[in-house]
C-alpha positions as MATLAB code, in Angstrom:
seq = 'XXXXXXXXXXXXXXXXXXXXXXXXXXXXXXXXXXXXXXXXXXXXXXXXXXXXXXXXXXXXXXXXXXXXXXXXXXXXXXXXXXXXXXXXXXXXXXXXXXXXXXXXXXXXXXXXXXXXXXXXXXXXXXXXXXXXXXXXXXXXXXXXXXXXXXXXXXXXXXXXXXXXXXXXXXXXXXXXXXXXXXXXXXXXXXXXXXXXXXXXXXXXXXXXXXXXXXXXXXXXXXXXXXXXXXXXXXXXXXXXXXXXXXXXXXXXXXXXXXXXXXXXXXXXXXXXXXXXXXXXXXXXXXXXXXXXXXXXXXXXXXXXXXXXXXXXXXXXXXXXXXXXXXXXXXXXXXXXXXXXXXXXXXXXXXXXXXXXXXXXXXXXXXXXXXXXXXXXXXXXXXXXXXXXXXXXXXXXXXXXXXXXXXXXXXXXXXXXXXXXXXXXX';
ca = [
     128.982  111.864    5.883;
     132.078  114.126    5.281;
     133.534  115.737    8.712;
     132.186  118.925    7.793;
     128.159  117.256    7.490;
     128.594  115.676   11.024;
     129.636  119.410   12.672;
     126.935  120.540   11.157;
     124.411  118.209   12.349;
     125.574  118.745   15.626;
     125.499  122.133   15.319;
     121.765  122.063   14.313;
     120.815  118.920   16.513;
     117.967  119.771   18.655;
     118.134  119.038   23.089;
     116.623  115.890   23.706;
     113.471  115.751   25.269;
     114.163  115.433   29.570;
     114.096  111.571   30.556;
     111.182  109.662   32.298;
     113.755  109.560   35.849;
     114.985  113.336   34.862;
     111.388  114.751   35.492;
     110.111  116.343   38.054;
     108.384  114.352   40.784;
     104.800  115.203   41.012;
     103.983  117.213   44.226;
     106.921  118.768   44.226;
     105.789  122.470   42.741;
     107.459  124.131   40.250;
     109.117  127.641   39.438;
     108.852  130.328   36.666;
     110.697  133.546   36.612;
     108.946  136.244   36.360;
     110.169  140.068   35.208;
     108.788  143.159   36.258;
     110.365  147.251   35.795;
     111.940  146.965   39.079;
     113.448  143.347   38.749;
     115.087  143.281   34.943;
     116.452  140.402   35.376;
     113.664  138.361   36.941;
     112.077  137.351   40.217;
     110.860  133.288   41.030;
     107.852  132.726   42.052;
     106.690  129.199   43.375;
     103.149  127.506   42.672;
     102.434  124.204   44.671;
      99.342  122.481   45.959;
      98.482  122.792   49.779;
      96.586  120.496   51.733;
      92.780  121.084   50.367;
      93.959  121.135   46.825;
      94.201  124.359   46.459;
      96.961  125.487   43.892;
      99.374  128.308   45.592;
     101.201  130.658   43.917;
     103.758  132.811   45.991;
     106.510  135.019   45.081;
     110.068  133.720   46.774;
     112.104  137.220   46.719;
     114.952  135.065   45.280;
     116.714  135.933   41.880;
     118.965  132.673   42.228;
     117.297  129.778   41.238;
     118.598  127.296   43.802;
     117.945  129.657   46.718;
     113.998  129.397   44.905;
     114.018  125.719   44.804;
     115.069  125.667   48.669;
     112.050  128.370   49.615;
     109.905  126.295   47.666;
     110.794  123.201   49.588;
     110.369  124.644   52.445;
     106.510  126.203   51.583;
     105.899  122.182   51.084;
     107.630  121.118   54.407;
     104.932  123.172   56.210;
     101.825  122.623   53.937;
     102.865  118.642   55.190;
     103.207  119.865   58.806;
      99.920  122.103   58.696;
     101.694  125.429   59.888;
     101.020  126.908   56.057;
      99.330  130.423   56.631;
      95.969  130.351   54.768;
      96.156  131.829   51.413;
      93.806  134.701   53.132;
      96.444  135.749   55.224;
      97.951  138.697   52.979;
      93.791  139.596   53.270;
      93.420  138.836   57.230;
      92.458  141.823   59.103;
      92.979  142.487   62.663;
      89.287  141.926   63.525;
      89.099  138.864   61.635;
      91.964  137.827   64.389;
      89.698  139.039   66.842;
      86.494  137.417   66.827;
      88.073  133.942   66.911;
      90.495  134.827   70.026;
      87.661  136.259   72.092;
      85.683  132.898   71.814;
      88.964  130.750   72.627;
      89.265  133.205   75.726;
      86.271  133.011   76.940;
      86.401  129.471   76.824;
      89.901  129.106   78.595;
      88.174  131.247   81.743;
      85.300  129.280   81.943;
      87.146  126.044   81.884;
      89.513  127.101   85.086;
      86.176  127.427   86.778;
      86.182  124.314   89.509;
      83.284  121.794   89.606;
      84.007  120.238   92.664;
      83.175  122.955   95.015;
      80.069  124.547   96.537;
      77.716  125.775   94.367;
      78.477  129.583   96.048;
      82.049  129.000   94.802;
      81.630  128.023   91.495;
      78.645  130.631   91.023;
      81.718  133.348   92.048;
      84.644  132.027   89.987;
      81.920  132.197   86.556;
      81.298  135.783   87.838;
      85.189  136.563   87.813;
      85.930  135.048   84.721;
      83.082  136.860   83.328;
      84.292  139.931   84.932;
      87.623  139.527   83.305;
      86.156  138.828   79.639;
      84.132  142.306   79.858;
      87.691  144.035   80.759;
      89.677  142.318   77.751;
      86.341  143.277   75.257;
      86.196  146.612   76.501;
      89.851  147.518   75.805;
      89.118  146.366   72.348;
      85.926  147.830   71.387;
      86.960  151.011   72.942;
      90.411  151.620   71.731;
      92.217  148.771   69.990;
      89.289  148.475   67.264;
      89.446  151.852   66.482;
      93.432  151.530   66.208;
      93.956  148.822   64.066;
      90.320  146.513   63.551;
      90.292  147.357   59.851;
      94.311  147.057   58.841;
      95.603  144.268   57.405;
      97.481  141.788   60.209;
     100.141  140.842   57.834;
     100.854  145.131   57.441;
     100.841  146.215   61.059;
     104.681  146.859   62.095;
     105.944  147.735   65.399;
     106.129  151.705   64.208;
     102.252  151.060   64.167;
     102.303  149.525   67.391;
     104.825  152.792   68.676;
     102.086  154.926   67.456;
      99.644  153.696   69.672;
     101.653  154.322   72.222;
     102.306  157.865   71.670;
      98.620  158.337   70.812;
      97.298  156.723   74.328;
     100.299  158.885   75.960;
      99.214  162.152   74.347;
      95.562  161.266   75.907;
      97.205  160.939   79.437;
      96.645  157.389   80.031;
      98.899  155.499   82.644;
     101.572  153.028   81.303;
      99.999  150.190   83.075;
      97.081  150.866   80.986;
      98.559  150.944   77.847;
     100.969  147.585   79.074;
      97.805  146.035   79.224;
      96.592  147.036   75.692;
      99.387  145.674   73.999;
      99.473  142.464   76.138;
      95.635  141.758   74.418;
      96.505  143.003   71.289;
     100.078  140.692   71.145;
      98.072  137.578   72.544;
      95.428  138.275   69.336;
      98.366  137.849   67.018;
      99.626  134.962   68.738;
      96.658  133.262   68.639;
      95.599  134.091   65.302;
      99.739  132.693   64.524;
      99.369  129.739   66.351;
      96.060  127.888   65.241;
      95.620  125.656   62.603;
      95.906  126.823   59.927;
      97.939  129.504   60.902;
      95.754  132.913   60.213;
      98.805  135.136   59.920;
     102.422  134.143   58.635;
     104.282  136.440   61.321;
     103.905  138.068   64.496;
     104.689  141.516   64.527;
     107.579  143.049   67.283;
     106.240  144.532   70.148;
     107.960  147.489   71.973;
     109.029  146.420   75.221;
     106.887  147.623   78.199;
     106.274  150.950   79.466;
     107.759  151.264   83.353;
     105.151  151.118   85.603;
     105.050  152.514   89.271;
     104.368  149.584   91.437;
     102.613  150.659   94.577;
     105.110  150.621   97.411;
     102.057  151.368  100.338;
     102.050  149.040  103.604;
     100.549  149.429  107.215;
     103.126  149.352  110.308;
     101.789  146.920  113.311;
     100.925  150.769  114.562;
      98.855  151.450  111.926;
      96.892  147.961  112.092;
      96.219  148.146  115.708;
      94.574  151.749  115.027;
      92.609  150.232  112.548;
      91.219  147.515  114.821;
      90.756  149.969  117.251;
      88.517  151.950  115.479;
      86.707  148.920  113.518;
      83.446  148.979  114.554;
      82.278  145.903  112.210;
      83.276  142.219  113.401;
      83.636  140.923  110.020;
      86.164  143.665  109.316;
      88.210  143.434  112.216;
      88.479  139.509  111.002;
      89.054  140.554  107.628;
      91.984  142.801  108.491;
      94.006  140.192  110.940;
      93.290  137.616  108.364;
      95.085  139.950  105.128;
      97.792  141.447  107.718;
      98.721  138.083  109.090;
      98.594  135.984  106.344;
      98.534  137.863  103.364;
      94.915  136.936  101.480;
      93.613  138.276   98.799;
      90.155  140.184   99.239;
      88.263  138.168   97.090;
      89.192  135.095   98.257;
      88.078  136.416  102.222;
      84.914  137.773  100.835;
      84.102  134.017   99.138;
      85.251  132.214  102.081;
      82.801  129.908  103.504;
      82.302  128.443  107.164;
      83.050  124.825  106.187;
      86.718  125.786  105.193;
      87.722  126.908  108.394;
      88.614  124.305  110.985;
      88.977  125.569  114.254;
      90.305  123.070  116.084;
      93.478  122.087  113.747;
      93.476  125.989  113.441;
      93.675  125.846  109.752;
      91.652  127.872  106.229;
      91.446  125.551  103.447;
      91.297  127.600  100.169;
      89.868  125.192   96.841;
      91.671  124.434   93.612;
      90.728  127.029   91.327;
      89.063  129.231   93.906;
      92.319  131.265   93.977;
      94.345  133.516   91.491;
      96.874  130.947   90.567;
      94.279  127.681   90.647;
      96.087  126.272   93.746;
      94.629  125.201   96.890;
      96.063  126.183   99.389;
      95.812  125.416  103.776;
      97.325  127.461  106.079;
      97.252  127.673  109.879;
      95.707  130.336  111.603;
      97.399  132.727  114.400;
      95.768  132.710  117.232;
      94.445  136.533  116.575;
      93.363  135.026  113.348;
      91.716  132.029  114.981;
      89.485  134.296  117.895;
      88.365  136.755  115.065;
      87.483  134.322  112.507;
      85.428  132.439  114.974;
      83.843  135.421  116.185;
      82.841  136.088  112.584;
      81.567  132.413  112.325;
      79.495  131.868  115.372;
      75.780  130.852  114.709;
      76.505  130.027  111.004;
      76.137  126.657  109.240;
      78.969  125.336  107.004;
      77.611  126.629  103.428;
      77.338  130.539  105.188;
      79.830  132.960  104.262;
      82.401  134.024  107.184;
      81.921  137.974  106.368;
      78.295  139.087  106.266;
      76.871  142.861  107.554;
      75.281  142.059  110.526;
      75.415  137.909  110.210;
      73.198  137.883  106.886;
      73.997  139.983  104.297;
      77.062  138.339  102.460;
      79.833  141.719  102.151;
      80.398  142.106   98.372;
      81.589  145.958   98.311;
      83.024  147.829  101.832;
      84.628  150.641  100.245;
      82.893  152.930  101.837;
      83.412  151.298  105.208;
      86.998  150.781  104.270;
      87.432  154.769  103.745;
      85.452  156.009  106.656;
      87.713  153.212  108.925;
      90.844  154.601  107.296;
      90.516  157.880  108.063;
      89.064  157.367  111.683;
      92.195  155.534  112.214;
      94.474  158.518  110.863;
      95.866  156.529  107.813;
      93.812  158.103  104.980;
      94.824  156.418  101.487;
      95.822  153.209  103.178;
      94.511  150.330  100.045;
      92.733  147.154  102.090;
      95.525  145.370   99.584;
      98.252  147.317  101.468;
      97.801  144.894  104.445;
      98.751  141.983  102.197;
     101.979  143.531  101.778;
     102.719  144.054  105.342;
     101.971  140.822  105.510;
     104.876  139.344  103.376;
     106.671  141.678  104.817;
     106.528  140.961  108.123;
     106.768  136.838  107.206;
     110.258  137.720  105.877;
     111.568  139.895  108.806;
     109.864  136.922  111.272;
     112.458  134.842  109.629;
     109.718  132.469  107.260;
     111.824  131.225  104.485;
     110.390  132.314  100.973;
     109.133  129.233   99.823;
     106.914  128.997  103.434;
     106.222  132.236  102.974;
     105.059  132.155   99.534;
     102.472  128.924  100.509;
     101.113  131.226  102.978;
     100.396  134.358  100.682;
      99.636  132.372   97.733;
     102.236  134.208   95.367;
     103.584  131.451   92.543;
     106.799  133.244   91.715;
     109.661  134.980   93.172;
     109.919  137.987   91.365;
     106.313  138.686   92.386;
     106.946  138.095   96.355;
     109.854  140.311   96.271;
     107.907  143.457   94.838;
     105.545  142.611   98.054;
     108.708  142.668  100.567;
     108.824  146.190  100.927;
     111.887  147.968  102.356;
     111.498  151.251  104.192;
     114.380  153.609  105.948;
     113.951  151.648  109.285;
     115.108  148.756  107.446;
     117.629  150.247  106.510;
     118.874  151.616  109.747;
     118.464  148.891  111.199;
     120.780  147.344  108.525;
     123.572  150.215  109.776;
     123.288  149.324  113.501;
     123.767  145.567  112.326;
     126.860  146.484  110.248;
     128.322  148.586  113.094;
     127.596  146.458  116.086;
     129.332  143.756  113.262;
     132.291  145.597  112.730;
     132.824  146.194  116.565;
     132.345  142.855  117.553;
     134.753  141.907  114.799;
     137.344  144.611  116.237;
     136.980  143.920  120.129;
     137.836  140.024  118.707;
     141.193  141.108  117.104;
     142.266  142.956  119.941;
     141.510  140.316  122.622;
     143.512  137.605  120.916;
     146.187  140.259  119.892;
     146.420  141.130  123.839;
     146.471  136.902  124.111;
     149.678  136.592  121.998;
     151.235  139.802  123.805;
     150.826  138.299  126.806;
     152.091  134.558  126.137;
     154.881  135.915  124.101;
     155.998  137.916  127.190;
     155.610  135.027  129.856;
     157.461  132.893  127.459;
     160.451  135.979  127.772;
     160.923  135.895  123.557;
     159.384  139.607  123.714;
     162.268  140.668  126.391;
     165.069  138.983  124.272;
     163.592  140.492  120.938;
     163.772  143.961  122.451;
     167.250  143.610  123.921;
     168.183  142.296  120.326;
     167.045  145.471  118.757;
     168.620  147.832  121.253;
     171.938  146.542  120.749;
     171.846  146.598  117.374;
];
């Protein structure tokens, strides 16, 4: 064949079919270039199979082929790890996320109810779990469902969350309530994202928590004594002492059984799972607490409640009695929970270490414990006196030291010779 014929043959030569070893491996997915009016040059889409054998097609939003292959490899990796969002993720509404969240949340609450405790304690913890679930459910039904229920979860943005905050602020709702509602919504999204397979492919970025007005109330020693003097209920006198000196929570006190008190050792034992943080506690009673609780337990059996009306009927709600007592004692507006802050404040000022005080009061984190350690003007005035006394002590010490040095120099004649030398100059 002539040189011209060979050149024409090379020009007209058809591309060879890719060899077997160059073919794409089975299960690695494929790409195709899709052109639209918005992207005339085309955008790569990927196609692959998930673990259920369903073919999935996704937009890589990439115009570069190599970057599209990387996107495809990432999706196949998610498929193998079981973290690939469901094919319904883009159509999942927030209400679709609420239903599995409600089931999971209620199950978690009931799982924390202790089983190795007396029946009355177990019943109380079950009631607390049911009450906590109702609070969350009411927040969803009353407010969150109307605002987000019908929205696609993938379409909820940070701006939508900020609009919800503004809407609730216009309704004169406090920051604490708004924070609780957004916390519920965040947990709904988080559970949907962490489920297997994920029901959504992302969790929206939530705005920062709104500042809350943390209550600063506490009772002084004089106010506590006024409450005890004006209290006509024996059980309330014991509850006052236990809360003021040990910082026990109201529910922990009202569900306390006689068997949990050991007057010989002087201890109160709280069961595991029967406290707010779920941890057991064993606390030694001060003498005043021991004396008043002994009066509350007189004539009762081990499974009877410590705090009862007239020794028979269990105390469940005492808001009316507390309001009457605070008005009579001259401290209207004081909350029963304020005595818990008084206990933390008193323990810190008594020199008890923070770790021991937290074990007594049942605080789990130092940050929350410090919020209960309230500082008032009397503390600042005391600090000023201590600072002043420290400076006076330091100044007098320096003066005494200077006097001793001067006396020593005079005794040795050094100071006199130095003065004579200066005069001669």
